[in-house]
PAGU-78049 format. One line per 5 residues: number of its first residue (from 1); for each residue x, y negated, z negated of C-alpha. Coordinates in steps of 0.02 Angstrom, whole numbers. Example, Ala and Ser with C-alpha at 12.3 -4.5 7.8 and 13.67 -1.06 7.14 Angstrom:
1> 615,225,-390  684,53,-357;
//
This chain:
1> -1587,451,-539  -1413,462,-464  -1391,314,-348  -1201,306,-333  -1040,405,-332;
6> -882,352,-425  -719,423,-362  -588,440,-498  -407,494,-517  -355,626,-643;
11> -185,647,-732  -123,760,-591  -109,612,-471  77,611,-509  99,772,-411;
16> 59,671,-254  196,543,-279  272,449,-189  120,442,-73  5,377,-211;
21> 118,242,-283  31,122,-164  -145,195,-154  -266,300,-254  -270,485,-213;
26> -437,473,-123  -363,358,9  -244,492,73  -280,557,248  -312,741,284;
31> -386,785,453  -469,639,540  -532,556,382  -467,503,213  -527,601,62;
36> -641,454,18  -716,448,193  -757,633,182  -857,601,23  -950,459,108;
41> -995,571,256  -1052,719,150  -1152,612,27  -1232,490,150  -1337,342,95;
46> -1252,342,-76  -1156,192,-141  -972,230,-173  -883,157,-324  -697,170,-357;
51> -596,202,-514  -407,188,-510  -248,139,-603  -253,-42,-664  -113,-104,-551;
56> -210,-47,-396  -373,-133,-443  -340,-303,-361  -283,-217,-201  -437,-106,-195;
61> -552,-255,-221  -463,-349,-82  -474,-201,37  -654,-157,-10  -754,-318,-32;
66> -921,-286,-116  -867,-118,-187  -871,-94,-374  -698,-52,-443  -671,13,-620;
71> -851,-22,-669  -987,110,-690  -1145,30,-623  -1319,87,-572  -1449,198,-655;
76> -1352,358,-632  -1182,408,-566  -1096,562,-499  -912,551,-545  -807,648,-418;
81> -623,692,-431  -530,596,-296  -424,749,-253  -577,843,-188  -586,885,-3;
86> -772,856,19  -875,972,128  -1054,1023,158  -1028,1166,36  -967,1046,-99;
91> -1121,935,-80  -1230,1089,-108  -1128,1146,-258  -1130,972,-337  -1298,893,-293;
96> -1347,716,-335  -1509,773,-415  -1514,861,-582  -1482,838,-769  -1320,777,-845;
101> -1186,907,-814  -1000,939,-792  -917,1036,-652  -747,1108,-692  -608,1213,-616;
106> -514,1286,-762  -451,1137,-862  -481,1015,-717  -631,899,-716  -707,914,-542;
111> -863,809,-567  -981,737,-697  -1163,694,-661  -1224,564,-786  -1376,456,-809;
116> -1476,362,-938  -1404,350,-1112  -1253,459,-1070  -1199,338,-935  -1242,185,-1041;
121> -1128,250,-1180  -985,268,-1056  -996,96,-975  -836,1,-1002  -757,150,-1090;
126> -712,265,-946  -531,323,-975  -399,280,-846  -389,465,-802  -553,551,-849;
131> -539,729,-914  -663,857,-978  -639,797,-1157  -714,627,-1110  -886,708,-1090;
136> -918,815,-1245  -1074,918,-1264  -1124,927,-1080  -1159,1095,-996  -1020,1155,-880;
141> -1023,1243,-713  -861,1324,-655  -813,1299,-472  -666,1338,-358  -670,1186,-243;
146> -544,1137,-111  -430,1008,-192  -266,924,-147  -133,951,-280  33,918,-191;
151> 87,835,-28  103,1002,60  -83,1033,33  -121,883,144  -9,959,278;
156> -72,1138,259  -256,1088,258  -239,967,402  -281,1078,551  -439,1150,473;
161> -492,976,418  -472,907,595  -590,1044,654  -713,1009,513  -710,820,537;
166> -729,839,725  -888,942,701  -952,811,580  -915,660,691  -920,719,872;
171> -1052,628,976  -1174,709,1094  -1097,792,1246  -1135,648,1363  -1047,521,1252;
176> -881,611,1227  -789,529,1372  -806,341,1347  -628,294,1394  -535,307,1560;
181> -456,470,1616  -343,428,1763  -324,539,1915  -186,665,1883  -225,689,1699;
186> -277,865,1649  -407,908,1517  -418,1089,1462  -585,1134,1382  -651,955,1396;
191> -804,997,1291  -684,1003,1144  -612,830,1179  -672,655,1131  -598,500,1212;
196> -655,337,1134  -707,173,1210  -567,69,1286  -442,213,1283  -336,264,1431;
201> -266,436,1471  -133,409,1605  -79,521,1752  18,677,1705  -57,689,1530;
206> -116,860,1471  -249,867,1335  -266,1050,1286  -423,1079,1185  -424,1266,1206;
211> -360,1312,1031  -442,1167,941  -525,997,963  -437,836,1012  -503,666,956;
216> -435,512,1044  -502,357,955  -547,187,1027  -419,80,1120  -288,217,1120;
221> -159,230,1259  -90,401,1303  56,364,1418  102,470,1570  161,650,1548;
226> 118,662,1364  49,829,1303  -73,846,1156  -121,1018,1090  -275,1034,981;
231> -322,1026,843  -260,846,848  -321,673,800  -260,506,869  -330,354,778;
236> -392,191,850  -267,75,936  -125,201,929  -3,234,1071  65,404,1123;
241> 224,367,1219  286,436,1385  324,622,1380  273,644,1198  237,820,1137;
246> 102,820,1004  73,997,943  -71,1073,847  -130,1020,673  -67,841,692;
251> -157,684,634  -95,514,690  -192,375,605  -240,204,672  -114,83,748;
256> 35,200,764  164,220,902  222,399,922  340,485,1042  456,636,1044;
261> 398,800,966  274,809,822  199,967,748  81,1000,602  104,826,529;
266> 4,680,459  51,499,498  -64,395,389  -76,231,489  24,79,549;
271> 184,183,567  305,211,709  398,363,775  419,296,950  570,391,1013;
276> 635,566,1041  664,675,890  567,809,796  443,779,655  369,940,586;
281> 253,982,441  279,807,373  176,670,292  219,488,327  134,343,237;
286> 97,169,305  223,49,382  352,186,405  476,174,549  584,320,607;
291> 732,270,714  774,350,881  822,535,871  769,552,691  741,737,656;
296> 678,837,509  697,1021,474  537,1108,422  601,1287,409  742,1355,302;
301> 872,1466,386  825,1609,268  639,1583,304  606,1563,118  476,1450,39;
306> 524,1267,34  554,1177,-131  526,989,-151  566,865,-289  400,794,-347;
311> 399,664,-486  573,717,-540  537,904,-545  583,1036,-416  424,1126,-363;
316> 409,1279,-250  281,1237,-116  248,1419,-76  254,1365,107  376,1429,236;
321> 355,1268,336  374,1098,252  468,949,318  478,766,266  371,668,143;
326> 398,480,157  313,340,60  250,174,127  370,45,202  517,167,214;
331> 629,181,366  765,287,446  905,232,561  944,309,730  1006,490,728;
336> 947,517,550  929,697,489  817,759,349  829,932,272  680,1043,237;
341> 571,972,100  651,800,88  552,671,-10  583,485,20  501,358,-93;
346> 425,188,-58  520,51,34  683,145,58  805,130,203  896,290,252;
351> 1048,284,366  1221,358,394  1291,525,452  1246,691,372  1093,739,272;
356> 1035,618,137  986,692,-32  825,793,-33  755,665,-154  778,483,-105;
361> 709,365,-239  598,218,-199  685,53,-157  852,130,-112  972,98,31;
366> 1094,225,102  1110,410,136  1230,556,119  1374,444,66  1276,369,-77;
371> 1123,266,-121  1109,90,-190  959,-8,-251  867,-100,-113  850,-275,-186;
376> 665,-311,-212  656,-483,-130  744,-418,25  625,-270,34  474,-385,21;
381> 542,-499,158  562,-349,274  384,-293,234  320,-466,280  417,-463,443;
386> 359,-288,490  176,-326,453  189,-490,546  231,-395,706  56,-320,693;
391> -22,-491,659  -48,-445,477  7,-530,316  76,-453,157  -59,-511,37;
396> -28,-562,-144  -116,-402,-200  -4,-294,-90  151,-386,-150  97,-359,-330;
401> 82,-172,-301  256,-162,-225  328,-260,-371  246,-141,-494  310,10,-398;
406> 486,-62,-403  475,-71,-593  394,101,-609  535,183,-511  686,103,-597;
411> 730,264,-688  735,357,-522  870,243,-457  986,260,-606  1100,132,-689;
416> 1210,-5,-619  1128,-21,-450  1157,162,-402  1028,294,-364  1022,483,-360;
//
């Protein structure tokens, strides 16, 4: 009997750096939900367990009290690759019921359904990154599931996932408008719009749900004259500033402040882009702050596919549109400019005239004129200050993760306090 699901990371997690330095892959957002939340919705009433890199374990246990981390428990378990984008189709292809089996996609382990003696033999011995070879002798079923491999997949999948998540989560028709829509606001195709409890949509706002759904979470404020084009998602307690232009395929997670122009982008949560400036086909992590008039390019002048530096290697995204990827706790100064396909690591501070390098290592300080190491204790103090403004505290587990990431990224920064 399968009574739980264990989400695991595979060796390809590195292709999603720097976004996964500070979280497991299944806690990345795509659409309205994280990859983990999609699994929970499509396999309801099943206990979720987590498997992750050792340095993330304490943080996961702190963030998920009562959840089993790096322990295979229960009578039977369905191990699911954390890079999966779960759907109704996936839950049919990989059911909870059935004999021990593997599900693969080429050389990638997609899932393993185990029970009884097979699971007992694995307890305490599950590799850090499970692969097909860890489960010898089990029958295999080949699948072609939707999986996230690189940061641009999160961006490219986002619009369709907003639509999918909206269908999954949308309440009955009579419950869609629980917030306040002020006189002078305009809702186009209101049947395709959800406004959560405690939210306010101020005069002059246009919510255009004609081309796709719009989800406004709880306690959101959409300030006057903002325009939101669906598909779009605005998470709980976020603010959309005066005159903001939020175009299609954009997800703004909980507790963000966003203004200016945003298109086809994902802002994970607790991040700010309050002022004018363009953010396009980008992915921002948590606790990011973009200064006023920060802009990124998301289209090359020759309209060619955009290349990005991922884990030290230049990779062709195959996408014509791709903008900025920025890890947690990183920031840009006013009037900053980012070229197409720029990748900024964790806890970096970008400033100065001109375009910074297309690959900015974690814990660096500077821009086009050069980069220097951002001293760890100073970076941690800024993180504490930033989180304190939201009435939150940098916990010992979060501090430990940042310290580990600083050590893991030393080679990126180069010798003698320089980087790049």
